[in-house]
Chimera marker file (.cmm) of the C-alpha trace (Angstrom):
<marker_set name="trace">
<marker id="1" x="-15.661" y="10.098" z="-14.988" r="1" g="1" b="0" radius="0.5"/>
<marker id="2" x="-18.283" y="7.367" z="-14.987" r="1" g="1" b="0" radius="0.5"/>
<marker id="3" x="-21.054" y="7.218" z="-12.425" r="1" g="1" b="0" radius="0.5"/>
<marker id="4" x="-19.619" y="3.988" z="-10.967" r="1" g="1" b="0" radius="0.5"/>
<marker id="5" x="-16.140" y="5.509" z="-10.600" r="1" g="1" b="0" radius="0.5"/>
<marker id="6" x="-17.587" y="8.619" z="-8.986" r="1" g="1" b="0" radius="0.5"/>
<marker id="7" x="-19.594" y="6.563" z="-6.477" r="1" g="1" b="0" radius="0.5"/>
<marker id="8" x="-16.597" y="4.362" z="-5.694" r="1" g="1" b="0" radius="0.5"/>
<marker id="9" x="-14.356" y="7.372" z="-5.034" r="1" g="1" b="0" radius="0.5"/>
<marker id="10" x="-17.043" y="8.939" z="-2.837" r="1" g="1" b="0" radius="0.5"/>
<marker id="11" x="-17.451" y="5.696" z="-0.870" r="1" g="1" b="0" radius="0.5"/>
<marker id="12" x="-13.690" y="5.375" z="-0.393" r="1" g="1" b="0" radius="0.5"/>
<marker id="13" x="-13.421" y="8.971" z="0.796" r="1" g="1" b="0" radius="0.5"/>
<marker id="14" x="-16.106" y="8.286" z="3.407" r="1" g="1" b="0" radius="0.5"/>
<marker id="15" x="-15.337" y="4.699" z="4.430" r="1" g="1" b="0" radius="0.5"/>
<marker id="16" x="-11.965" y="3.615" z="3.057" r="1" g="1" b="0" radius="0.5"/>
<marker id="17" x="-8.697" y="3.264" z="4.909" r="1" g="1" b="0" radius="0.5"/>
<marker id="18" x="-6.586" y="6.395" z="4.664" r="1" g="1" b="0" radius="0.5"/>
<marker id="19" x="-3.618" y="5.853" z="6.982" r="1" g="1" b="0" radius="0.5"/>
<marker id="20" x="-1.857" y="2.800" z="5.611" r="1" g="1" b="0" radius="0.5"/>
<marker id="21" x="1.938" y="3.104" z="5.363" r="1" g="1" b="0" radius="0.5"/>
<marker id="22" x="2.027" y="2.575" z="1.594" r="1" g="1" b="0" radius="0.5"/>
<marker id="23" x="-0.495" y="5.369" z="1.043" r="1" g="1" b="0" radius="0.5"/>
<marker id="24" x="1.927" y="7.988" z="2.368" r="1" g="1" b="0" radius="0.5"/>
<marker id="25" x="4.098" y="8.152" z="-0.733" r="1" g="1" b="0" radius="0.5"/>
<marker id="26" x="3.932" y="7.661" z="-4.475" r="1" g="1" b="0" radius="0.5"/>
<marker id="27" x="7.007" y="5.428" z="-4.758" r="1" g="1" b="0" radius="0.5"/>
<marker id="28" x="6.160" y="2.589" z="-7.176" r="1" g="1" b="0" radius="0.5"/>
<marker id="29" x="8.480" y="0.203" z="-5.271" r="1" g="1" b="0" radius="0.5"/>
<marker id="30" x="6.646" y="0.797" z="-1.979" r="1" g="1" b="0" radius="0.5"/>
<marker id="31" x="3.254" y="0.370" z="-3.614" r="1" g="1" b="0" radius="0.5"/>
<marker id="32" x="4.354" y="-2.754" z="-5.505" r="1" g="1" b="0" radius="0.5"/>
<marker id="33" x="5.727" y="-4.277" z="-2.315" r="1" g="1" b="0" radius="0.5"/>
<marker id="34" x="2.451" y="-3.666" z="-0.487" r="1" g="1" b="0" radius="0.5"/>
<marker id="35" x="0.516" y="-5.282" z="-3.335" r="1" g="1" b="0" radius="0.5"/>
<marker id="36" x="2.708" y="-8.393" z="-3.193" r="1" g="1" b="0" radius="0.5"/>
<marker id="37" x="2.382" y="-8.679" z="0.582" r="1" g="1" b="0" radius="0.5"/>
<marker id="38" x="-1.367" y="-8.082" z="0.529" r="1" g="1" b="0" radius="0.5"/>
<marker id="39" x="-1.866" y="-11.011" z="-1.853" r="1" g="1" b="0" radius="0.5"/>
<marker id="40" x="-0.813" y="-13.340" z="0.944" r="1" g="1" b="0" radius="0.5"/>
<marker id="41" x="-2.539" y="-12.025" z="4.061" r="1" g="1" b="0" radius="0.5"/>
<marker id="42" x="-4.736" y="-9.387" z="5.694" r="1" g="1" b="0" radius="0.5"/>
<marker id="43" x="-3.928" y="-5.678" z="5.969" r="1" g="1" b="0" radius="0.5"/>
<marker id="44" x="-3.508" y="-5.666" z="9.762" r="1" g="1" b="0" radius="0.5"/>
<marker id="45" x="-1.013" y="-8.506" z="9.536" r="1" g="1" b="0" radius="0.5"/>
<marker id="46" x="0.924" y="-6.933" z="6.664" r="1" g="1" b="0" radius="0.5"/>
<marker id="47" x="1.495" y="-3.510" z="8.260" r="1" g="1" b="0" radius="0.5"/>
<marker id="48" x="4.285" y="-4.476" z="10.717" r="1" g="1" b="0" radius="0.5"/>
<marker id="49" x="6.013" y="-6.724" z="8.154" r="1" g="1" b="0" radius="0.5"/>
<marker id="50" x="5.799" y="-4.009" z="5.505" r="1" g="1" b="0" radius="0.5"/>
<marker id="51" x="7.205" y="-1.388" z="7.877" r="1" g="1" b="0" radius="0.5"/>
<marker id="52" x="10.166" y="-3.578" z="8.879" r="1" g="1" b="0" radius="0.5"/>
<marker id="53" x="10.849" y="-4.628" z="5.295" r="1" g="1" b="0" radius="0.5"/>
<marker id="54" x="10.873" y="-1.011" z="4.084" r="1" g="1" b="0" radius="0.5"/>
<marker id="55" x="13.247" y="-0.041" z="6.902" r="1" g="1" b="0" radius="0.5"/>
<marker id="56" x="15.619" y="-2.844" z="5.893" r="1" g="1" b="0" radius="0.5"/>
<marker id="57" x="15.227" y="-2.513" z="2.114" r="1" g="1" b="0" radius="0.5"/>
<marker id="58" x="14.009" y="1.050" z="1.369" r="1" g="1" b="0" radius="0.5"/>
<marker id="59" x="14.847" y="0.860" z="-2.361" r="1" g="1" b="0" radius="0.5"/>
<marker id="60" x="14.971" y="-1.694" z="-5.142" r="1" g="1" b="0" radius="0.5"/>
<marker id="61" x="18.768" y="-1.289" z="-5.180" r="1" g="1" b="0" radius="0.5"/>
<marker id="62" x="19.042" y="-2.143" z="-1.475" r="1" g="1" b="0" radius="0.5"/>
<marker id="63" x="16.830" y="-5.190" z="-2.026" r="1" g="1" b="0" radius="0.5"/>
<marker id="64" x="18.982" y="-6.303" z="-4.972" r="1" g="1" b="0" radius="0.5"/>
<marker id="65" x="22.169" y="-6.121" z="-2.904" r="1" g="1" b="0" radius="0.5"/>
<link id1="1" id2="2" r="1" g="1" b="0" radius="0.2"/>
<link id1="2" id2="3" r="1" g="1" b="0" radius="0.2"/>
<link id1="3" id2="4" r="1" g="1" b="0" radius="0.2"/>
<link id1="4" id2="5" r="1" g="1" b="0" radius="0.2"/>
<link id1="5" id2="6" r="1" g="1" b="0" radius="0.2"/>
<link id1="6" id2="7" r="1" g="1" b="0" radius="0.2"/>
<link id1="7" id2="8" r="1" g="1" b="0" radius="0.2"/>
<link id1="8" id2="9" r="1" g="1" b="0" radius="0.2"/>
<link id1="9" id2="10" r="1" g="1" b="0" radius="0.2"/>
<link id1="10" id2="11" r="1" g="1" b="0" radius="0.2"/>
<link id1="11" id2="12" r="1" g="1" b="0" radius="0.2"/>
<link id1="12" id2="13" r="1" g="1" b="0" radius="0.2"/>
<link id1="13" id2="14" r="1" g="1" b="0" radius="0.2"/>
<link id1="14" id2="15" r="1" g="1" b="0" radius="0.2"/>
<link id1="15" id2="16" r="1" g="1" b="0" radius="0.2"/>
<link id1="16" id2="17" r="1" g="1" b="0" radius="0.2"/>
<link id1="17" id2="18" r="1" g="1" b="0" radius="0.2"/>
<link id1="18" id2="19" r="1" g="1" b="0" radius="0.2"/>
<link id1="19" id2="20" r="1" g="1" b="0" radius="0.2"/>
<link id1="20" id2="21" r="1" g="1" b="0" radius="0.2"/>
<link id1="21" id2="22" r="1" g="1" b="0" radius="0.2"/>
<link id1="22" id2="23" r="1" g="1" b="0" radius="0.2"/>
<link id1="23" id2="24" r="1" g="1" b="0" radius="0.2"/>
<link id1="24" id2="25" r="1" g="1" b="0" radius="0.2"/>
<link id1="25" id2="26" r="1" g="1" b="0" radius="0.2"/>
<link id1="26" id2="27" r="1" g="1" b="0" radius="0.2"/>
<link id1="27" id2="28" r="1" g="1" b="0" radius="0.2"/>
<link id1="28" id2="29" r="1" g="1" b="0" radius="0.2"/>
<link id1="29" id2="30" r="1" g="1" b="0" radius="0.2"/>
<link id1="30" id2="31" r="1" g="1" b="0" radius="0.2"/>
<link id1="31" id2="32" r="1" g="1" b="0" radius="0.2"/>
<link id1="32" id2="33" r="1" g="1" b="0" radius="0.2"/>
<link id1="33" id2="34" r="1" g="1" b="0" radius="0.2"/>
<link id1="34" id2="35" r="1" g="1" b="0" radius="0.2"/>
<link id1="35" id2="36" r="1" g="1" b="0" radius="0.2"/>
<link id1="36" id2="37" r="1" g="1" b="0" radius="0.2"/>
<link id1="37" id2="38" r="1" g="1" b="0" radius="0.2"/>
<link id1="38" id2="39" r="1" g="1" b="0" radius="0.2"/>
<link id1="39" id2="40" r="1" g="1" b="0" radius="0.2"/>
<link id1="40" id2="41" r="1" g="1" b="0" radius="0.2"/>
<link id1="41" id2="42" r="1" g="1" b="0" radius="0.2"/>
<link id1="42" id2="43" r="1" g="1" b="0" radius="0.2"/>
<link id1="43" id2="44" r="1" g="1" b="0" radius="0.2"/>
<link id1="44" id2="45" r="1" g="1" b="0" radius="0.2"/>
<link id1="45" id2="46" r="1" g="1" b="0" radius="0.2"/>
<link id1="46" id2="47" r="1" g="1" b="0" radius="0.2"/>
<link id1="47" id2="48" r="1" g="1" b="0" radius="0.2"/>
<link id1="48" id2="49" r="1" g="1" b="0" radius="0.2"/>
<link id1="49" id2="50" r="1" g="1" b="0" radius="0.2"/>
<link id1="50" id2="51" r="1" g="1" b="0" radius="0.2"/>
<link id1="51" id2="52" r="1" g="1" b="0" radius="0.2"/>
<link id1="52" id2="53" r="1" g="1" b="0" radius="0.2"/>
<link id1="53" id2="54" r="1" g="1" b="0" radius="0.2"/>
<link id1="54" id2="55" r="1" g="1" b="0" radius="0.2"/>
<link id1="55" id2="56" r="1" g="1" b="0" radius="0.2"/>
<link id1="56" id2="57" r="1" g="1" b="0" radius="0.2"/>
<link id1="57" id2="58" r="1" g="1" b="0" radius="0.2"/>
<link id1="58" id2="59" r="1" g="1" b="0" radius="0.2"/>
<link id1="59" id2="60" r="1" g="1" b="0" radius="0.2"/>
<link id1="60" id2="61" r="1" g="1" b="0" radius="0.2"/>
<link id1="61" id2="62" r="1" g="1" b="0" radius="0.2"/>
<link id1="62" id2="63" r="1" g="1" b="0" radius="0.2"/>
<link id1="63" id2="64" r="1" g="1" b="0" radius="0.2"/>
<link id1="64" id2="65" r="1" g="1" b="0" radius="0.2"/>
</marker_set>
């Protein structure tokens, strides 16, 4: 691991956000959805929209229907 990567990981462990809804699982759909939403607005604004969206459309298949 490079020095920059090591420092970045250390900083994130100390100062980063660790309790965001999309950090609780490894589902690519959930992570992708958060990335799309976060392109448009701030984290605090996205959280309630993300939570409701995932309750309504918890999978790609449910979104497609």
